[in-house]
N, C-alpha and C positions, 0 to 999 in steps of 0.2 A: 621546572614543571613540564609534564607531557599532557599531549592530547590522546584521549580514547577516541579513535578514529574507526574502531570497528562497529558495524551497524548492530542494531538491536535485533536480537533471534525472536521472530514470531512466526511460530509454525501453525499454518492453519488447519482447522480441524477436517478429518477425513470425511470425504463425502461420496456418494454414489455418482457414476458417470451421469450426465445430462439432469441432475437435480438442481435447485435452485439454492444458491449459497446466500444465506441471510445478510442483511446490511450490518456494517460493523462501524462503530464511531470511535475515534481515536482523539484523545484529548491530552492538551499539555496545559496544565493549570498554574504551574508555579516555576517558570524559566526566567533566569536573569538575561535571555537572549533578547538584544535590543530590536530586532528587525520584525515586521510584521510578515505573516505567511501570505504569498501571492498565488501560489499553484501547488497543487498536488498530483502525483503520477503514480499509478499502479500498474506494473508490468509483471505479467505471467507468462512463464515459458515452459514448454515441454522438456523432456529429458534430452533432447536433441539440440537445445537452445533456441528452438524455433519460437517466435512469440505467439501465444495463443490469443492474448488480448492486452490492451492498454486501456485502462480506465482513467481518465484525466478530468480535472476540475475545469480545464479550458474547453473540452469538447464532450463531456458526458461520463457518468459512472461515479464521480465523486463531487462531493458539495462541501465547500468550505463553509461552516457555519459562523465560526468567529476567527478573524484573521490578525487579531490584537497581539503586538508584540509581548511575549512572556505568557500568553493565556489565549490558546487558540485551540480549535477543535475542527476535525472533518468528519464526514461520513462517506464511507465506500458503500454504494447502493447495491441492493441485491442483483444479482446476475445468474446467468446458467453456467454451471460448470462445464469443462470440457466433456466431450462424448467418449474420448479415447483414454482409458485407465493408464495411470502411471503416477509416477511422483513429479510434480510441477515445482518449479521455483518461483517464488514472489518476492518481488522487491518493491518498497514504497519510498518515493523519493519526494522531497518538497524543495519549493524555489521560495526563497524570501524576498521582500520586497527590494531588495538590492540586487537581485537575480543572481544570489549564491545558490548553488543547488547542493543539497544534503541526501546522501542514500543512507537515511537513518535506519531502515527496517528491512530485514530480508529474512527469507525463511522457506519451507517447504510445504506442499500442499498433496497428500495422497489422494489420489481418484481412484476408486473402486470400480470393478467391473459391475455393470448393471445386472 
């Protein structure tokens, strides 16, 4: 048996620089994973790998709605997109109740000139 450790690809919708990106809810409703969700972190970087922002359930920008093992969900709150056009990278990682970190989702986010 092998493990699939490649993160799920989630490319965010193109948006104009400085616009508001709407809130997004992610749901896991039927997993056999035995641990509860304890933290979610979204990191957005520019083309030079410089961090634009980090949204974190521990400090703001992400709300864990349900943390139950096998059936959890969280919401990434609305926020202002970068003012510099380009293709940004996005990664979403979560930490379970045993402090195991998973980088489960990654993708790109095109920002158009205003």
